C-alpha positions, 0 to 999 in steps of 0.5 A: 448264533446263541440268545441264551434262550435255555441258560442254566436250563437242564434237560434229557434228550431221547432218541439221538441216533445219528446226525440226520436224527431231530433228537441229535440236532435238538440237543446241539442246539439246546446246548448252543442256547445254554442248557446243560443235558443227558442223552438217552436211547435204548442200549440196541440203538446206542451200540447202532448209532454214534451217540457218543460223538455227539456226547463230546460235542454236548459235553453230556453224559449218556445214559442208556435206558429202554424207554418201555421199562420204568425201571430204566426210566427211574435210573435215568432221571435220577441219574440226570437230576444228580449229574446235571445238579438239579430239577429238569426244565425240559424232555424231548421224547423222540422215539418211535418204532413199528416192527410191522412197518420194518417187516413190511406187513401188510395192514390187514395182516398185521402181526398183533403181538408186533403192534402192541410192541409198537404202541408201547415203544412209540406212545405208551413209553411217553407216559411212562416217561412222565409218569416217572418225572411225576413220581420223582418230582423231576421236573421244575414248574414251567418245564416243558415235556415235548413227542414228536409226531406226524399227521398220520395220527389224523390222515391216512397215509399208505405204508404208515401202517400201524404207527398211524395208531401209535402217533394217535395214542402219543397225542392224546397221552400229551393231552391227558398227561398235559392236563395233569401236569399243568395242574399239579406242577405247571409243567407243559407238554405237547407234541410237535407234528413234524414234516416227513423227514429224511431220518434213518427212522423215517427213511424205513418207511416204503416210499418216503422218497416220493412222498416227500417230494409230494409233501413238498410241493403240498406245503407252501413253505416247503417241507420243515427241515430238521434243523428248522424242528430243532429250533421250534423245540428250543423255543417250546423249551424257552420261557417264551412259551410258557403258557402252551400246553396240550397242543398238537402243534403243526410244524409242516410248512402248511401241509396241514392247512392246504387242500391243493397247492400251484405246485401239485396242480402244476405236476397233475398237468403234465 
């Protein structure tokens, strides 16, 4: 059901790879709530994914951009403002990748060049996105910029490796740039810490299915779905959340506040 929460709003969605992507669902729900948008991903990801099908469903143009390249981001923002007919009201950063995780590197034996790549793709790119948006004055006042994160920024999880450091940096960048953007342009910047979600990226983490089951039992409401996360993103893009900024917002069914749950106790008794 549409409430036209985003009627007349314009934005960019990063990171829609396939139907399992949270970004894919955000794009569809934003369109359904009245927004117009452009879609972007790195050229290699565009070749792997099915983003043209999403573009057709959203009536959106796809603009390839490597989020680690300032030049690509400058082209993305200038073209998006031109195509959409005005400044932007929302941006979703849904980007994360670790070569060390993909190559199953032990944490004590990380390839440090790859670790730098992890930081650049998964965290520093968020700073670059906002710096380009500021430089081009591409955001409307009271706009909303979001990035997706995970509780491994605060807690230790096996096999999440250097992505944990990247997410911690991502959240720190959101606070620092959030203060700046609020002061300069009343643009709000937040991160959403989502439950483990069986996206293409998430399923690449070893043992992810086991952890999803555990997290579900540790969350009084159960794991938050990708669809529910997309709804939350839409609410954060809307004018209903205009005074929320510099926050790491937990969207995890209560996982982050649970010490132990009845479901886990029952499981341990077996």
